[in-house]
C-alpha positions as CSV (number, residue, x, y, z in Angstrom):
1,M,194.3,62.6,89.0
2,I,197.0,63.1,91.5
3,P,197.6,66.6,92.7
4,H,200.6,67.3,90.4
5,E,198.5,66.5,87.5
6,I,195.8,68.7,88.7
7,W,198.2,71.7,89.3
8,T,199.8,71.1,86.1
9,N,196.5,71.0,84.2
10,L,195.3,74.4,86.1
11,E,198.8,76.0,85.2
12,M,198.1,75.1,81.6
13,I,194.6,76.4,81.7
14,F,195.7,79.6,83.4
15,H,197.9,80.4,80.5
16,L,195.1,80.0,78.0
17,T,193.3,82.7,76.4
18,P,189.4,82.8,76.9
19,R,189.0,81.9,73.4
20,Q,191.2,79.0,73.6
21,L,189.5,77.6,76.9
22,Y,185.9,78.3,75.8
23,D,186.4,77.2,72.1
24,S,187.5,73.5,73.3
25,P,184.9,71.5,75.1
26,E,187.6,69.2,76.2
27,M,189.5,72.2,77.8
28,E,186.4,73.3,79.5
29,E,185.6,69.7,80.7
30,L,189.2,69.4,82.1
31,H,188.9,72.9,83.8
32,R,185.7,71.7,85.6
33,D,187.3,68.4,86.6
34,C,190.3,70.2,88.1
35,R,188.2,72.7,89.9
36,R,186.0,70.0,91.4
37,A,189.4,68.0,92.5
38,V,190.8,71.1,94.1
39,T,187.5,71.7,96.3
40,R,187.6,68.0,97.3
41,M,191.0,68.6,98.8
42,S,191.3,69.4,102.5
43,N,193.1,72.8,103.2
44,S,196.3,71.1,104.3
45,E,196.6,69.0,101.2
46,K,195.7,71.8,99.0
47,R,198.5,74.0,100.9
48,D,201.0,71.1,100.8
49,S,200.5,70.0,97.2
50,L,200.2,73.6,95.8
51,S,203.5,74.8,97.7
52,R,205.3,71.7,96.4
53,Y,204.2,72.3,92.9
54,V,205.2,75.9,92.8
55,R,208.6,75.2,94.5
56,D,209.4,72.1,92.2
57,V,207.9,73.2,88.9
58,M,207.3,77.0,88.9
59,L,210.4,78.3,90.6
60,T,212.9,75.9,89.0
61,E,216.1,77.5,87.7
62,D,215.1,76.8,84.2
63,Q,211.9,78.3,84.6
64,I,213.4,81.4,86.3
65,A,216.1,81.8,83.2
66,H,213.0,81.4,80.7
67,G,211.1,84.5,82.5
68,G,209.0,82.7,85.3
69,G,209.5,84.0,88.8
70,W,207.5,85.1,91.7
71,E,205.3,87.4,89.7
72,T,204.0,84.6,87.8
73,V,203.5,82.4,90.8
74,L,201.7,85.1,92.5
75,A,199.3,85.7,89.5
76,F,198.5,81.8,89.4
77,L,197.9,81.8,93.2
78,D,195.5,84.6,93.2
79,W,193.7,82.9,90.2
80,V,193.7,79.7,92.2
81,D,192.5,81.7,95.3
82,G,189.7,83.6,93.4
83,G,188.3,80.2,92.2
84,M,190.2,79.6,88.9
85,E,187.5,81.5,86.9
């Protein structure tokens, strides 16, 4: 998986309810795979790829117009920083 795919999948997982995540073996496996991929990234690769993802995907004009913004980004970053659990 390339970094953009990892972050896209993790953002999707972030927005799932616990039931949606844990009732789906496929989603649990994807979650594990993405977490492993992030732990294998160097600090600079993680910083650069996540920063670009936030800028290019989460903070677009379209996302902001549809209710996205810094609050959503902050919650996602806190979740990532906390181990994605």
